[in-house]
LOSE-70670 format. One record per residue (C-alpha): residue in one letter; x, y negated, z negated. Coordinates in steps of 0.02 Angstrom, whole numbers. Each point is the difference from the previous one (the first is absolute). Layout:
res = A | X = X | Y = Y | Z = Z;
...
***
This chain:
res = M | X = 5129 | Y = -2134 | Z = -5128;
res = K | X = 19 | Y = -126 | Z = -140;
res = N | X = 188 | Y = -10 | Z = 27;
res = K | X = -29 | Y = -21 | Z = 187;
res = I | X = -117 | Y = -148 | Z = -28;
res = I | X = 124 | Y = -81 | Z = -119;
res = S | X = 137 | Y = 21 | Z = 130;
res = I | X = -108 | Y = -80 | Z = 134;
res = V | X = -39 | Y = -149 | Z = -111;
res = I | X = 184 | Y = -25 | Z = -46;
res = A | X = 52 | Y = 13 | Z = 181;
res = S | X = -134 | Y = -126 | Z = 49;
res = I | X = 58 | Y = -124 | Z = -131;
res = V | X = 180 | Y = 18 | Z = 59;
res = L | X = -60 | Y = -31 | Z = 178;
res = V | X = -92 | Y = -158 | Z = -51;
res = V | X = 148 | Y = -67 | Z = -98;
res = G | X = 114 | Y = 35 | Z = 147;
res = V | X = -114 | Y = -90 | Z = 123;
res = L | X = -18 | Y = -148 | Z = -116;
res = G | X = 187 | Y = -6 | Z = -25;
res = F | X = 26 | Y = -1 | Z = 187;
res = K | X = -126 | Y = -143 | Z = 23;
res = I | X = 86 | Y = -104 | Z = -133;
res = F | X = 173 | Y = 39 | Z = 69;
res = T | X = -48 | Y = -53 | Z = 176;
res = T | X = -52 | Y = -170 | Z = -63;
res = K | X = 174 | Y = -35 | Z = -68;
res = N | X = 56 | Y = -107 | Z = 145;
res = V | X = -159 | Y = -107 | Z = 8;
res = E | X = 10 | Y = -172 | Z = -80;
res = E | X = -17 | Y = 14 | Z = -188;
res = T | X = -170 | Y = -79 | Z = -16;
res = S | X = -74 | Y = 107 | Z = 138;
res = V | X = 65 | Y = 154 | Z = -91;
res = Y | X = -93 | Y = -55 | Z = -155;
res = S | X = -159 | Y = -19 | Z = 104;
res = E | X = 23 | Y = 171 | Z = 80;
res = K | X = 32 | Y = 87 | Z = -166;
res = S | X = -146 | Y = -87 | Z = -82;
res = Y | X = -115 | Y = 49 | Z = 143;
res = I | X = 55 | Y = 183 | Z = -4;
res = F | X = -14 | Y = 21 | Z = -188;
res = N | X = -166 | Y = -92 | Z = -13;
res = K | X = -67 | Y = 118 | Z = 132;
res = I | X = 69 | Y = 153 | Z = -91;
res = K | X = -71 | Y = -57 | Z = -166;
res = N | X = -177 | Y = 12 | Z = 68;
res = E | X = 17 | Y = 171 | Z = 81;
res = T | X = -7 | Y = 177 | Z = -66;
res = L | X = 147 | Y = 118 | Z = 8;
res = A | X = -90 | Y = 102 | Z = 133;
res = N | X = -22 | Y = -154 | Z = 110;
res = I | X = 183 | Y = -49 | Z = -21;
res = I | X = 58 | Y = 176 | Z = 47;
res = D | X = -115 | Y = 2 | Z = 151;
res = D | X = 61 | Y = -172 | Z = 56;
res = A | X = 183 | Y = 47 | Z = -25;
res = T | X = -22 | Y = 161 | Z = 99;
res = S | X = -86 | Y = -95 | Z = 141;
res = Q | X = 143 | Y = -125 | Z = 9;
res = I | X = 126 | Y = 140 | Z = 15;
res = H | X = -95 | Y = 79 | Z = 144;
res = K | X = -17 | Y = -170 | Z = 86;
res = G | X = 186 | Y = -33 | Z = -7;
res = P | X = 78 | Y = -168 | Z = -48;
res = G | X = -123 | Y = -136 | Z = -49;
res = P | X = 6 | Y = -185 | Z = 45;
res = S | X = 169 | Y = -82 | Z = -22;
res = P | X = -3 | Y = -109 | Z = -157;
res = E | X = 107 | Y = -126 | Z = 93;
res = K | X = -154 | Y = -47 | Z = 102;
res = I | X = -126 | Y = -86 | Z = -113;
res = A | X = -162 | Y = -86 | Z = 46;
res = Y | X = -105 | Y = -111 | Z = -113;
res = I | X = -180 | Y = -24 | Z = 54;
res = T | X = -58 | Y = -168 | Z = -67;
res = I | X = -180 | Y = -61 | Z = 10;
res = D | X = -44 | Y = -184 | Z = -23;
res = D | X = -154 | Y = -107 | Z = -37;
res = G | X = -100 | Y = 124 | Z = -104;
res = P | X = -85 | Y = 71 | Z = -87;
res = S | X = -150 | Y = 6 | Z = 114;
res = K | X = -144 | Y = 108 | Z = 61;
res = Y | X = 130 | Y = 101 | Z = 95;
res = T | X = 111 | Y = 42 | Z = -148;
res = N | X = -81 | Y = 165 | Z = -46;
res = E | X = 6 | Y = 59 | Z = 181;
res = I | X = 185 | Y = -42 | Z = 6;
res = L | X = 25 | Y = 96 | Z = -162;
res = D | X = -87 | Y = 152 | Z = 75;
res = V | X = 119 | Y = 1 | Z = 149;
res = L | X = 152 | Y = -18 | Z = -113;
res = K | X = -63 | Y = 140 | Z = -112;
res = K | X = -32 | Y = 113 | Z = 148;
res = N | X = 181 | Y = -24 | Z = 54;
res = N | X = 68 | Y = 16 | Z = -178;
res = I | X = 94 | Y = -166 | Z = 3;
res = K | X = 5 | Y = -159 | Z = -103;
res = A | X = -4 | Y = -178 | Z = 65;
res = T | X = 21 | Y = -176 | Z = -70;
res = F | X = -147 | Y = -121 | Z = -7;
res = F | X = 34 | Y = -187 | Z = -7;
res = M | X = -161 | Y = -74 | Z = -69;
res = I | X = -80 | Y = -172 | Z = 1;
res = E | X = -60 | Y = -60 | Z = -169;
res = G | X = -179 | Y = -42 | Z = 52;
res = N | X = -20 | Y = 169 | Z = 85;
res = M | X = 56 | Y = 89 | Z = -158;
res = K | X = -142 | Y = -86 | Z = -93;
res = K | X = -126 | Y = 49 | Z = 136;
res = H | X = 57 | Y = 180 | Z = 13;
res = K | X = 51 | Y = 52 | Z = -175;
res = E | X = -42 | Y = 183 | Z = 24;
res = E | X = 108 | Y = 7 | Z = 156;
res = V | X = 145 | Y = -74 | Z = -100;
res = K | X = -22 | Y = 137 | Z = -128;
res = N | X = -11 | Y = 134 | Z = 135;
res = V | X = 163 | Y = -58 | Z = 79;
res = Q | X = 89 | Y = 12 | Z = -166;
res = K | X = -85 | Y = 162 | Z = -53;
res = E | X = 58 | Y = 87 | Z = 159;
res = G | X = 181 | Y = -48 | Z = -33;
res = H | X = 30 | Y = -134 | Z = 130;
res = S | X = 103 | Y = -156 | Z = -35;
res = V | X = -80 | Y = -170 | Z = -22;
res = G | X = 75 | Y = -170 | Z = 38;
res = F | X = -72 | Y = -173 | Z = 26;
res = H | X = -31 | Y = -106 | Z = 154;
res = S | X = -40 | Y = -166 | Z = -87;
res = V | X = -161 | Y = -85 | Z = -55;
res = S | X = -29 | Y = -126 | Z = 139;
res = H | X = 85 | Y = 82 | Z = 151;
res = D | X = 31 | Y = -181 | Z = 49;
res = I | X = 180 | Y = -57 | Z = 15;
res = K | X = -48 | Y = -182 | Z = -31;
res = Q | X = -75 | Y = 48 | Z = -168;
res = L | X = 127 | Y = 134 | Z = -41;
res = Y | X = 152 | Y = -111 | Z = 29;
res = K | X = -69 | Y = -162 | Z = -69;
res = S | X = 132 | Y = 17 | Z = -136;
res = P | X = 108 | Y = 139 | Z = -72;
res = E | X = -117 | Y = 6 | Z = -149;
res = A | X = -150 | Y = 22 | Z = 116;
res = T | X = 88 | Y = 147 | Z = 83;
res = L | X = 36 | Y = 85 | Z = -165;
res = K | X = -174 | Y = -34 | Z = -66;
res = E | X = -83 | Y = 90 | Z = 146;
res = F | X = 94 | Y = 160 | Z = -31;
res = D | X = -18 | Y = -11 | Z = -189;
res = T | X = -187 | Y = -20 | Z = 29;
res = C | X = 1 | Y = 157 | Z = 108;
res = N | X = 90 | Y = 92 | Z = -138;
res = N | X = -124 | Y = -57 | Z = -132;
res = T | X = -148 | Y = 56 | Z = 106;
res = F | X = 82 | Y = 168 | Z = 35;
res = Y | X = 35 | Y = 22 | Z = -186;
res = N | X = -181 | Y = -40 | Z = -46;
res = I | X = -61 | Y = 133 | Z = 122;
res = T | X = 128 | Y = 138 | Z = -28;
res = G | X = 102 | Y = -41 | Z = -155;
res = D | X = 156 | Y = 1 | Z = 107;
res = V | X = 113 | Y = -131 | Z = 82;
res = S | X = 111 | Y = -6 | Z = 154;
res = K | X = 149 | Y = -100 | Z = 61;
res = L | X = -20 | Y = 48 | Z = 184;
res = I | X = -54 | Y = -142 | Z = 115;
res = R | X = -19 | Y = -43 | Z = 183;
res = L | X = -9 | Y = -180 | Z = 55;
res = P | X = -138 | Y = -49 | Z = 124;
res = Y | X = 74 | Y = -4 | Z = 177;
res = G | X = 164 | Y = 65 | Z = -71;
res = S | X = 129 | Y = -78 | Z = -114;
res = K | X = 80 | Y = -96 | Z = 144;
res = P | X = -4 | Y = -129 | Z = 74;
res = Y | X = -134 | Y = -79 | Z = -108;
res = M | X = 57 | Y = 27 | Z = -180;
res = P | X = 110 | Y = -140 | Z = -72;
res = D | X = 159 | Y = 42 | Z = -94;
res = E | X = -76 | Y = -62 | Z = -163;
res = S | X = -148 | Y = 119 | Z = 13;
res = H | X = 116 | Y = 144 | Z = 41;
res = N | X = 110 | Y = -39 | Z = -149;
res = I | X = -142 | Y = -10 | Z = -126;
res = L | X = -74 | Y = 165 | Z = 58;
res = D | X = 170 | Y = 83 | Z = -9;
res = K | X = 32 | Y = -74 | Z = -172;
res = N | X = -164 | Y = 73 | Z = -63;
res = G | X = 40 | Y = 173 | Z = 63;
res = Y | X = -115 | Y = 10 | Z = 151;
res = L | X = 57 | Y = 118 | Z = 138;
res = M | X = -34 | Y = -62 | Z = 176;
res = W | X = -37 | Y = 117 | Z = 145;
res = D | X = -14 | Y = -45 | Z = 183;
res = W | X = -8 | Y = 125 | Z = 145;
res = N | X = 93 | Y = 57 | Z = 155;
res = L | X = -145 | Y = 82 | Z = 93;
res = D | X = -156 | Y = -104 | Z = 28;
res = T | X = -140 | Y = 112 | Z = 64;
res = E | X = -98 | Y = -158 | Z = 47;
res = D | X = -154 | Y = 92 | Z = -62;
res = W | X = -85 | Y = -164 | Z = -44;
res = R | X = -28 | Y = -29 | Z = 187;
res = A | X = 43 | Y = 164 | Z = 87;
res = T | X = -108 | Y = 147 | Z = 51;
res = T | X = 24 | Y = 170 | Z = -80;
res = D | X = 100 | Y = 63 | Z = 151;
res = K | X = 109 | Y = -156 | Z = 0;
res = I | X = 40 | Y = 21 | Z = -186;
res = V | X = 62 | Y = 177 | Z = 30;
res = S | X = 95 | Y = -58 | Z = 155;
res = N | X = 86 | Y = -137 | Z = -100;
res = V | X = 60 | Y = 129 | Z = -127;
res = L | X = 63 | Y = 113 | Z = 138;
res = Y | X = 96 | Y = -140 | Z = 86;
res = Y | X = 60 | Y = -115 | Z = -138;
res = G | X = 36 | Y = 139 | Z = -125;
res = R | X = 139 | Y = 76 | Z = 103;
res = D | X = 178 | Y = 28 | Z = -62;
res = R | X = -18 | Y = -78 | Z = -171;
res = Q | X = 59 | Y = 80 | Z = -161;
res = H | X = -122 | Y = -95 | Z = -109;
res = L | X = -173 | Y = -59 | Z = 51;
res = V | X = -110 | Y = -121 | Z = -96;
res = V | X = -164 | Y = 12 | Z = 94;
res = L | X = -122 | Y = -147 | Z = -10;
res = M | X = -186 | Y = 40 | Z = 6;
res = H | X = -161 | Y = -82 | Z = -58;
res = E | X = -168 | Y = 58 | Z = -64;
res = K | X = -93 | Y = 6 | Z = 166;
res = E | X = -119 | Y = 123 | Z = 82;
res = Q | X = 125 | Y = 35 | Z = 140;
res = T | X = 135 | Y = 30 | Z = -130;
res = V | X = -102 | Y = 139 | Z = -79;
res = K | X = -22 | Y = 82 | Z = 170;
res = A | X = 185 | Y = -15 | Z = 46;
res = L | X = 76 | Y = 49 | Z = -167;
res = D | X = -8 | Y = 189 | Z = 17;
res = G | X = 85 | Y = -2 | Z = 171;
res = M | X = 131 | Y = -122 | Z = -60;
res = I | X = 44 | Y = 110 | Z = -148;
res = K | X = 19 | Y = 152 | Z = 114;
res = I | X = 122 | Y = -98 | Z = 110;
res = L | X = 106 | Y = -50 | Z = -149;
res = K | X = 6 | Y = 178 | Z = -66;
res = E | X = 42 | Y = 72 | Z = 171;
res = R | X = 145 | Y = -122 | Z = 11;
res = G | X = 69 | Y = 64 | Z = -165;
res = Y | X = -48 | Y = -142 | Z = -117;
res = T | X = -29 | Y = 28 | Z = -184;
res = I | X = -147 | Y = -114 | Z = -41;
res = L | X = 13 | Y = -77 | Z = -173;
res = P | X = -87 | Y = -133 | Z = -102;
res = I | X = 99 | Y = -155 | Z = -48;
res = T | X = 40 | Y = -8 | Z = -185;
res = E | X = 85 | Y = -128 | Z = -111;
res = Y | X = 155 | Y = 111 | Z = 8;
res = T | X = 10 | Y = -16 | Z = 189;
res = K | X = 120 | Y = -131 | Z = 65;
res = P | X = -107 | Y = -137 | Z = 80;
res = R | X = 12 | Y = -24 | Z = 187;
res = N | X = -38 | Y = -176 | Z = 58;
res = F | X = 50 | Y = -135 | Z = 123;
res = W | X = 97 | Y = -97 | Z = -134;
res = D | X = 116 | Y = 145 | Z = -37;
res = K | X = 15 | Y = 40 | Z = 187;
res = N | X = -13 | Y = 186 | Z = -35;
res = L | X = -141 | Y = 44 | Z = 119;
***
């Protein structure tokens, strides 16, 4: 009996290693930075699970057949928080076992410090969405632009002890941002992210948000989905995630190793 148990454990470990090896191998043709994100996500998940859970998950994946193609990646990005809706959003993301990216406004971080900590504690990515959210203030000078995001970083550090170089410009990085502001942010290592799927959740109903994802999310290899911290967003998020998964997208958080996608680089 003892030898039988040992054999089962060894066989299970070999199975897990094989499945992991297959996952890593299938990411080989994805852009380098996305591979880093995928590997990081897989191994962070594994680190927090028991061997029994890993074996069970691996077995389930085999019975399901091939998983989502790693060539299809979706980033769910959520602007304007944190807010009174942040924890509800986190619950939906946790239920679906995915990570998102939150682009936060400095004043809201101060108002909702616990929500900032919860976002980080649950393994989501954090970026910044400026201090003023006012393009006249933000682009008053290149120094003013840099100062807003440095201020965001300082506030985030005071709350969490961490920093981030991920940013999203209010109303997008084009057409409003001057060359000088772009250059100073780039020089200081900030990584700008725009989007290629606007859910319009800031003005749309729950049904319209889901409809926008269904229609505008067609036939794209990479999706950067723009959402905001709104009541209707919370209600639409679960259905939106199901659509992305059904269409074969691997949903990942943006990291500082992910190649930025923005209107300046014309790679959206």
